[in-house]
N, C-alpha and C positions, 0 to 999 in steps of 0.2 A: 154516504160513507159506511161501508161493513163495519163492523163489529174488528174483525182483524186489520182491517186498516187503523182503525182508532187505535186499537191497543199496539199496534208498532207507531203509531205517533208517539203515543206516552212513552214509551221504551224509549225512543230515540230521545225526546225531550229530557227527560229524567238521566240519562245517558250523556248527555250535553250539559245539564245543569249541574252535574257530578262532576265533568272533567271540569270545568270554571271552576268547583270549590275549591278541588285542586286535594282534597283531603284524603283521597283513596289512590292508591295507584292507576295510572289510566289503562293499562293492560287489563288489570283485575275488575275493572267495572265494565270494559268492552267486553272481555268472557261471562260475566255475570247476565249481561243483555243478551249475548248468544244465547247462551242456555237455557234463559227463559222464553224465548223464541222458541228455541227445540222443545221444552215441554211443552209449551203449549201448542205446538205443532203447527205453529205459521211456517216453519222451517221443518224442510226434510230433514235426516239425517246426513245425508251426501251433501245437502246445500250448507247444514251448518258446519264442516268438515271441509269447505272448499278452500276456503283461505288459505289452509295448512299447506294447500298444492297451487295454489295460484302463482304464475309467474313472476309479479313484482314483489311478491313477500319473500321470494326463493333470490331473486336478485336484490334485493336490497340487503339480505342477509350474507348472500356474495359479495358484494361491493363493500360490506365493513370489514371482510378480509381484505381483502384487494387494498383498500386505503389502511388500515392496519401495516400490512407488508411496507408501502411505501415509508410509513412513519417508523416502522421497527427497522427498516433497512439503514433509516438516517437520510434516504433520499429527500424529504421535504423538507429535514431542517437544512441541509447543504444548501438547497435550492434557494430555500426562504432567507438564512443567511448571506448568501449573495445578493440577491435582488435587493436586499434592505442597503448593503453596504454601499451600493449606489448612488445613495443620496448625501452622501459626505456631511457636510457639515451645515445644511439645507434642510429647514423645518418644513418649507412649502414641497421640497421633492419628497420629504421621507413621508410625508403626510398622501402625498399620490402614488408615492410606489408601493405604500401600505396597504392602501386600497386596490389598489391594481394586482396586487400579488395575492391580496388575500380571494379577490372577487377569481381571477386565477384557478388559485390553488383549489378553492370550493367547487368549481367548475369540475375538476377530475378528483377530489378527495371529498370526506365529511366534512363539512361546514365546523362543527363543533369543533374536531380533531386538526384542521385547520387553524381555528382558532387558539386550541391548546400549544400548538409549537410555535405559533408564531408573538402571542402574548410575550413570552418572558425575552424574546429579540427584542419586539419593539420597544419594549419597557426599558431592556439594557440601553438604545439606541437613544429613545428620547435623552434619558439622563445623559450620556454622551454629549448630546446638544445643549445641557443644561437647561431642558423644555419639560414641563407635565407629562409624564404619560398620559393624564385625562383628556390630552390633545389626541392621542392618536388611538387607543382603544376604542372607542364606541365608533367608529370610523372602522375600526379594524371588524367589529362583529357586523356591522352593518351589512359591508363589503362582502363577507363570507355568505349573508343571505341574497346579496344581489346574485353573486355570481352562481347561484343556485338553480339559475333558468338559462346557464350556458348551454349544456347538452341534456340530451336525455336522461345519462344518467346521473347528472348533477342532485337531482333531489327526488322524494318519493311523491310528491305532487306532479310530477314530470311524468313519472312510471304510469303512477293511476291514470292519469287523463289519457293516457296511450294506452292503456289495457282497457278503458271503456270505447275506443272506437274497436279493438281487436273483437271483444265481447259481442261488438254489433255488426260484424263484419264490414266495417271501414276499412281502409287502408290505413296502417298506423304512420307515425311519426316514423323517419329517419334519425338516426343519434344525431345529428347536426342540424336538424330544422328547427330547432329552439334558438342555435346559437345568434342568428341574427337579432330576433329579439331579446336574446341574452345581453349581448353586444351595447343594447340601447338603453338598456337598464341598467347595467354598470356604469355607461358614461354618465346618463342622466344621475345618476347616484354621488358619481364622481362631483358633476359638475354643482351639483346642490350643494355638496359636504363643503366644497372648495369658498362656495360664496358663504349662503345664508345659515348652513348647516355650521361652518368655522367659526362664526361670528356666535353663535350661540353655544359654542362649546365649553363647559367651565374651564378655568386653568388655573388648577390646585398648584400652590406652592411647593416648589419642590424641595422636598424635606432632605437631601442628598447632597453632599460637596465631592462628590467622586468626579472621576475624570473620565469614564467611561467604562466600565465595568458596570455589572449589576449594584444594587444597595448593598453595601457591604456589612457583615455579620455584626461591627461595632454601632454601625449606623442603624439597623435593624432595632439593636436592643435599646437605644434612645427612642424610635419611632414608640415603640410598646411600652417605653418608660421601665425597664426591666430590673435596673441596677438599684433603683430603691425599693426593691424588693428582693434582693439577695443576701443573705445573712448566712457565717459559720455557727456551728453548734459543735463544742466538744464535749463527746461520749466518757464520761468518768466511769471508772471501775466498777462503781459501787449504785450506778442509774439502773431502772429496771428495764430500762429499754435493752441494756446487753443480752443477747441471747436470740433477740424477737428478729421476725423475719419481716421484711417491709411493707410486704402486702398485708400480713395481719394486722398491722398500726394503723390501717386504713386511715394514714395522714390526711390525704386530700379530703376525704368527707369529715372525718373531727374538727380537722385545724383550717381547713382548705389550704393545704400545705405540701409541695412536692418535693421531693428529696430529688438533686439533680448528680450530687457526684459526692462521692467516697474518698478520702484519704486516709490511706492505713499504713501502719510501720509493720514490715513485714523484714524477718532473721533472714538474714543472707549466711551461707555455708561457713563464710568467716565470721559469724556470730555479731557482726555489724549489721545495724537497723537500716535499712532504706524505707521512705514514704513512698507509696505509688497512690496514681490516684485512676479512679476508672467511674464510668459512668454508672448509677446506680439502680440496678435492676429488680423487677417487683419480688425475686426469692431470694434476694441478699441478707443474709443474716447480719447484725449488726454486732461489733466486738467492743471492747473496750479500747480507751483512747483514737478511737475513729471520728476525724473531723467530717462533717457531713455539710455540705453545702445545699441550702433549702430554700426555696422561691413560694414568698407570700407575704402577708400584710405583719408588720412589723409587731402590732398586738397578738396577731396567732402566735407566731415565734417566739414571742416573749411568754407567752401561755402555755405553750410545749414544753419549754427550758425549764418551766416551774414543776409542772406536773412531773417530768421525767430527772430532776436535778440535771441538769445540761447547761453546760458554761456557755454561754453566749457570748461568741470572740468577734472584737471592733477590730475591724481591718478597714483601710482607706479603700476610696473608690479605685483607684489603680490595681491596688494588690489584688480585688474583687476581679476587674476585667481581667486581668492575666492569667489567674486561674481559670475564668468561665470563657475567655475566648484566647483561643493560641492556635498551634499547629496540630496538636490533638482533636480541642474540642472547638467547637462550632455553632453557629446558628443560621437556622435557613427557615424562609417561610414557602410552604407550599397552599396551593389553592386545589379544592376540593371538586373533580369535573363533574359536570350536569350527568346524570344516570350513572355516575359512580355506585360501586358497591358498598361504599361510605356512607351515601345517603340514609339518614333517619337511623342508623349507627351511632351508637357512642364509641368511644376511644376503648372502654372497657370491652366492648362486645367483640372489637375486633383484635383485642388483645395487641394494642398497637406497641405499647410499650415492652414487653414480652419477646417479640417478634424484632423491633427493631432497635433495644436496647436503646431509644432516644424519647426524650420527653417533652409534651407538647406541654407550654409554657403559656398559651394565651390564642385564644380565637378571635380574628376579627372578623365580624359579622355585620356587612354594609356598614362601617365606620363605627358599630359599638364593638369596644374590647370587652372580651368576658376573659376574666383571668381564675376567678374561682371555680372549683370542682371542676374542673374543664373535662374529667373523665367520664365523668356521668351527662354532658350535655351531647344532645341530638344534635349531630352533624348535618349540614343542611347544605345542598349546593351553592358555589360559589363562597363558603367560607373557606379563611385565610386561615393558617395555623402556624403559630411559630414555633418550630422544633430546636430544640437542644441536644446535643451529643458528641460522638466522636464523629470527626470527617467520614472516616471510612463508612458508617452504619447511615450519616446523612445521603452519602452520595449511593449506598445501597438502597434505598426509598426513592431516589431519585430514578433510579435503575430499573427497579423490581416492578413498583405498582403502576399499573395501567389507569387507577382512577385520580392521579394527582399531578400537578405540574406544579415547578419549583420557579418561582419567579423573586425570591432573593437569593442571597449568596450563597456557590459554591465553591469546595475547596479548590485551589486555583490548580492542583495536578490531576483533577478531574478529567477523565477522557472524554474530549468533547468530540471527538472526530465520530464516525460511523460506529455503532457498535457491535456491528455484524460483518462490516466491509461488504454490503451486498446493495447498494446503493445504484451501482449500472443495471443490475440483474432486475431490481425494482423497475428501475424505469423502461428497461427493453417489455417486462412484460405489461406495463402500464399500454407502452405503445403498441404491442401486439392487441389487447384487448380492444383499443379504438381502431385499429383497422380491422379488426372480425365484426367491430360492430357497425363500421361505416360501410364494407362490401356487403352485408345481410346475407353472406351465403349459407348462414346458421341460425337460428335462432338465437336474440341478444342472452335470453339469461344462460343458455349455454354458454356463450364468449366470455360471461364475468363469470362461470363457475369453472371456465379453464383457467381464466386468471387467477383465481382464488387457490386451486391447486394448485398452481406452479408457484405461488407465494409461498406456499408451505414446503412443498419439494424442494425446493430449489434453497431453504432455510432463511430467507427476508423474513418470514415469522418464525422462531426459534422451535415450535412443535403446533402438534396438531391441538393439543389441552390449550395453548396461547392464543391460538385462531378461534375457538369456540368462547374463549374469556374476551375478544375483541368486538364479538358480536353484541349489539346493544338489544339484547333479549326481548327486552319492555315493548321496544317498539315493535320487532316483529310477530311478537302474539297481540300488539294493538292492531296492526295491519291486519293479520288473520282474522281476528275477531272484527274489522269492520267490513269486508267482505260481507260476509251472510247479512250483516244489519242493513248492506246496500242493495242487499239479495230480497232482502225480507217488504224494504220500501218499494223494490220495484213490482215483486209476485202483486203484492196487493193493493196495488194503483197508486199507492201515496206519493211517488215520484209524478206519476202523470197530474194528479191533482194540484200539487204545487205547483210543477210546471203550468198546468192551465190557467191557475190563478197567476203565477207571473207573467204569462202573456197577455191575460186583460188587462192588465196595469200598463205595462208596459210596449207590449205587441204594438201597437196602432201608433207607438212614437218612434217607430221607425227601428231597424237593427243597432243604431249606437244607443240607443236610450235601452234595449235592451241588454246589451253589453255591459253597457254602466251598469246597471243594476245588479248584474251578478257578479261582476268587478266588487263592488261595494259589499256586497252580500258576506262572498267568502273574504274579503279583505277583514270586514268586523270581526267574524267568528274566528280568523285565522289568530285574533291577537290575544283568544282566549282557553280555547283548545289547539291540539297539534296540528301541523301545518299536512299531515297525512290526512288525520280523522275529517278535518274539513273537506281537504279534496274528493275523500269515500264519499262523502255525503251530498257534497254540493253538484260533484261532475256529472254523473246521472241524470241530474234534472237538469243542468246547461245542454246535455245531449237532447234531451227529448224535447226543452224548448225550441232549441235551433230547428229541428228536423221538423215539429209540428210547425212552427212558422214560414218553412221551407227557407231557411237560411243555412249554409253551410257550419256542420259542428264545429269544424275546425279552430275560427276563431275565439269561439266563446270556451272551449276546453283550455286553449292557450292562455285565455283569461284567468279561466280559474286555478289552473296553474301558476302563473306570473303572481296573481292576488294571495294565496295560501301563502305563497314564500316573503310575502312583505309585511314581516311581524316585527316592526319598531318601535311600536310604542308604550311598551311596558317591559322590564325588565326579565318577567316571566313569559314574555310570548314568546321567546327563544331560547333555547338553551346557551348560543352565544352570546345573547344581553346577559343574562344571567351569571356568566363567567368573567365577565368584563366587571360587573358592577362594584364588585370589590377593589378587585387592583386597581380601577381608576378610582373610586372613591366617587361614586356618581349617585345622582339622588334619583328619585322616582320619576320627578319634574325633569330633572335631563331628558330621560328617553319619553317623556311625554309630549314634551316641545318642539326636540327635533323630530323624532319620531312620526309624530301624527302631520306634521309639514312635509317630511319625504314622501310619506305615503301620496298624499295628496298631488304634491309634483309628479311624482312616479305615475301614480293613477291617471290624471289627466293624458298624459305623454302613451299609454298604452292603450288609452280608447282610442286615440287617433293610429295608431303604429301600427297595431297588429292585423286591423284591415287590410292595411298597405301589403303586408308579406303574405297574408293568408285572408282574401277577399271572402266576403258574405256570399 
């Protein structure tokens, strides 16, 4: 083993360990490894930067824009609502339609975006049937991963293994070469979840009594136990709080209290006084005789009242509910999407209250309710935030943000049709892209970039700035940095060394044993690091092993692509898993029990089926 090979192994092992530890962003870790390999001259400058011009990296960036166009135009939501509505009142039929719709959608669009758009629809359909959403959301997440094998462009591992063939001057996969394997994977997953998986799914108590719409604002308030923490305070003229700006009082930090609404008497031209109620803004200055609605523990509210000589007004529950919720003010629940700009940020960091004039009353994190000092709590992927404010502002949050999805109620007059009226245009662009990919008259990356360009110029995406925002830059830079790591492993002879070691252990047992070994290795690694990073590391080794043993590399590379996508056993194994954990009130054991069994079931089928379509 040469010194450069040993050093490359050390860098890669440390990189994988840091990925698993999860304290630092994956793209930052990969870029650090890239810099170290460049400084030590294991990689040339051209090799170090090669990832940023790699066709796979460019294709994936383009596909984010294409997928965003399908969702921004309303195409995905319209199709999703239509397919799910076919279930009627049958729980079993809804179960099947949810999995098939999610699987087919993720074959065309991003798996995370698929879950984001279908999650509120599925939740609403489940509640309409008076069934717990937990019966459907885990299958929804799993199906989105299963559908990632349907086409060449469905998932980054598919494109990565294809690039291995291209770089070694082998014929590459066509866009639909994955489809037979993908259909078997999706079918096997559906069969498992309909039988053993369905029996193992948790059946949480349905906490809503509605008859078809999303959880109402009043029911959300009950779930979060909001009403017990609402109080009215009257500000007398002699109080020291008069003239103070809300942001300067820092009540959330001093008292763990949030001011939600202010009722103020305003003189009209006729000299008559009229009361006006409005959301409390951070820069609002308090006036004499203001009545403020606050949210917090009774002990803390009494402490605030004593310190500033405020009158604690007693209202019955019905009076509070009337002021708290109604035609003007409402309550909803939003979910932080994986890779959101909100991740690892506090509400103060993103100036949430100032920007949207809405208050975050509580955070639901994996079943734990955080109601104190939420403004300084670092947000995590999968957090559910309880939002109160004027309906117009709440609707603006769901319309403007690309980082959250609404899973609670929205105002009844919110426009739910295509936001841009471009759904047919987006459908045509998607069809054109698939035709160009299928006929293969131009390079696949160019087909994707044409589709991305058309999504922007036709208005399916509002602007070029929004298109850039839709790209998951963390994933793009991670992929760009992983390409040189794979090059370093190959150039130093490390990939060949690992390949020879695997061949010595499994090669003599036949191609099926070798295929099984790579499937198991890839599947285990994908539970802890991203599927793309796993594919970049394992695919070149699988290629070398196959060629060295005089086998066709195609079944082995397909095996790596499929196994890298089967990340089911932990909520952090896939962004889609993290997305449904809080919404479905799942525990880690739910993912482990169902996920491991599903992975074994599909793995056994794949070892048999892949060589049927792509012989050794």
